[in-house]
VMD Tcl script that draws the C-alpha trace (Angstrom):
set ca {
  {0.76 -9.37 -21.79}
  {3.71 -10.17 -19.60}
  {4.38 -8.75 -16.15}
  {7.43 -9.15 -13.96}
  {6.56 -8.35 -10.34}
  {9.38 -7.64 -7.93}
  {8.48 -7.31 -4.28}
  {10.27 -4.24 -2.98}
  {10.82 -2.24 0.17}
  {11.14 0.82 -2.08}
  {11.37 1.65 -5.77}
  {11.68 4.76 -7.91}
  {11.75 5.78 -11.56}
  {13.63 8.82 -12.77}
  {13.64 10.48 -16.19}
  {16.31 13.08 -16.96}
  {17.15 13.31 -13.26}
  {13.54 13.90 -12.19}
  {11.68 11.35 -10.06}
  {8.45 10.55 -11.90}
  {7.26 7.63 -9.75}
  {8.15 6.38 -6.30}
  {6.79 3.85 -3.79}
  {7.56 2.27 -0.45}
  {6.78 -1.36 0.39}
  {4.96 -3.16 -2.40}
  {5.41 -4.30 -5.99}
  {7.46 -2.94 -8.87}
  {5.71 -4.15 -12.03}
  {7.53 -4.25 -15.36}
  {4.71 -4.57 -17.92}
  {4.97 -5.62 -21.57}
  {1.95 -5.36 -23.88}
  {1.47 -7.55 -26.95}
  {-0.69 -7.19 -30.07}
  {-3.55 -9.40 -28.83}
  {-3.87 -7.70 -25.44}
  {-7.00 -5.74 -24.59}
  {-8.75 -4.12 -21.63}
  {-10.25 -7.40 -20.42}
  {-6.84 -9.10 -20.31}
  {-5.34 -6.04 -18.66}
  {-7.95 -5.90 -15.91}
  {-7.73 -9.63 -15.24}
  {-3.94 -9.49 -14.96}
  {-4.09 -6.54 -12.55}
  {-6.61 -8.39 -10.38}
  {-4.49 -11.54 -10.40}
  {-1.40 -9.56 -9.39}
  {-3.32 -7.81 -6.61}
  {-4.55 -11.11 -5.22}
  {-1.21 -12.90 -5.02}
  {-0.35 -13.91 -1.48}
  {3.35 -13.07 -1.47}
  {3.85 -11.09 1.74}
  {4.81 -12.66 5.06}
  {2.43 -13.09 7.94}
  {3.46 -13.07 11.62}
  {4.89 -16.58 11.27}
  {7.01 -15.64 8.24}
  {4.84 -17.53 5.73}
  {3.78 -15.86 2.47}
  {0.07 -15.83 3.28}
  {-0.77 -12.14 2.86}
  {-1.86 -10.27 -0.26}
  {-0.89 -6.75 -1.29}
  {-4.16 -5.45 0.18}
  {-3.47 -7.19 3.49}
  {-0.20 -5.27 3.94}
  {-1.14 -1.95 2.32}
  {1.29 -2.49 -0.53}
  {2.03 0.23 -3.06}
  {2.58 -0.31 -6.78}
  {5.01 1.15 -9.29}
  {4.03 0.26 -12.88}
  {6.70 0.65 -15.57}
  {6.08 -0.11 -19.24}
  {8.72 -2.41 -20.73}
  {8.22 -3.59 -24.31}
  {11.48 -5.55 -24.13}
  {9.69 -8.21 -22.05}
  {8.19 -9.38 -25.34}
  {11.56 -9.76 -27.08}
  {11.95 -12.59 -29.58}
  {15.35 -14.16 -29.05}
  {14.75 -17.27 -31.15}
  {17.01 -16.17 -34.02}
  {20.48 -14.75 -33.92}
  {21.84 -12.54 -31.19}
  {19.83 -9.38 -31.70}
  {16.39 -9.50 -30.06}
  {13.38 -8.64 -32.19}
  {10.53 -6.59 -30.76}
  {7.75 -7.18 -33.29}
  {5.73 -9.06 -30.63}
  {5.28 -5.83 -28.66}
  {2.26 -3.65 -29.33}
  {2.82 -0.24 -30.89}
  {2.93 2.66 -28.41}
  {-0.51 3.96 -29.43}
  {-2.02 0.57 -28.52}
  {0.17 -0.20 -25.51}
  {0.03 3.15 -23.69}
  {-3.69 3.02 -22.81}
  {-3.36 -0.58 -21.61}
  {-0.44 0.22 -19.31}
  {-2.48 3.13 -17.97}
  {-5.51 0.84 -17.59}
  {-3.46 -1.71 -15.62}
  {-2.38 1.04 -13.21}
  {-5.91 2.47 -13.03}
  {-7.38 -0.94 -12.18}
  {-4.97 -1.29 -9.28}
  {-6.05 2.18 -8.13}
  {-9.71 1.12 -8.35}
  {-8.84 -1.78 -6.06}
  {-7.73 0.75 -3.46}
  {-3.97 0.80 -3.93}
  {-1.58 3.72 -4.16}
  {-0.11 3.47 -7.66}
  {2.78 5.32 -9.28}
  {3.97 4.96 -12.86}
  {7.01 5.43 -15.00}
  {6.81 7.55 -18.14}
  {5.80 5.58 -21.22}
  {8.38 5.74 -24.02}
  {10.97 7.62 -21.98}
  {14.47 6.43 -21.19}
  {13.96 5.60 -17.52}
  {16.26 4.73 -14.67}
  {14.56 2.29 -12.32}
  {15.99 1.72 -8.86}
  {14.66 -0.70 -6.31}
  {15.40 -2.61 -3.18}
  {14.17 -6.12 -3.97}
  {12.66 -7.69 -0.86}
  {13.53 -11.37 -0.56}
  {14.39 -11.32 -3.42}
  {10.87 -12.19 -4.46}
  {10.09 -12.05 -8.18}
  {7.00 -13.39 -10.00}
  {6.32 -13.58 -13.75}
  {2.67 -13.38 -14.88}
  {1.42 -13.86 -18.42}
  {-1.99 -13.43 -19.95}
}
mol new
graphics top color blue
foreach p $ca { graphics top sphere $p radius 0.5 }
foreach p [lrange $ca 0 end-1] q [lrange $ca 1 end] { graphics top cylinder $p $q radius 0.2 }
display resetview
């Protein structure tokens, strides 16, 4: 599982002109699921993301976690994070889990964040999505499990 976290002041996902997920200050998470990923890995990655101290305190140091600042989360599935670019110029996507395996794990990641007390929005799995964001910093973290 690979997650790209972008700290944002706002983010939104639209599908066919309709906003399907929207947040204020927090994290936009682009989440790719691989074949070996399972619920245990998913929960552990969500907890790790939630515990990162990447928000500024009163002195401007990144000492605060998402919970400390009341961060919101927008979780967007993105199988292309698992692209194999080792051969040629056309990426291969065989490392990504099939939708029937990946969908429940993306949902589980979002649900775990909700269980931790966060407001969580999601994109729409398998849809052609437009993702807009205001990256804060910019501050971007890559997590792998």
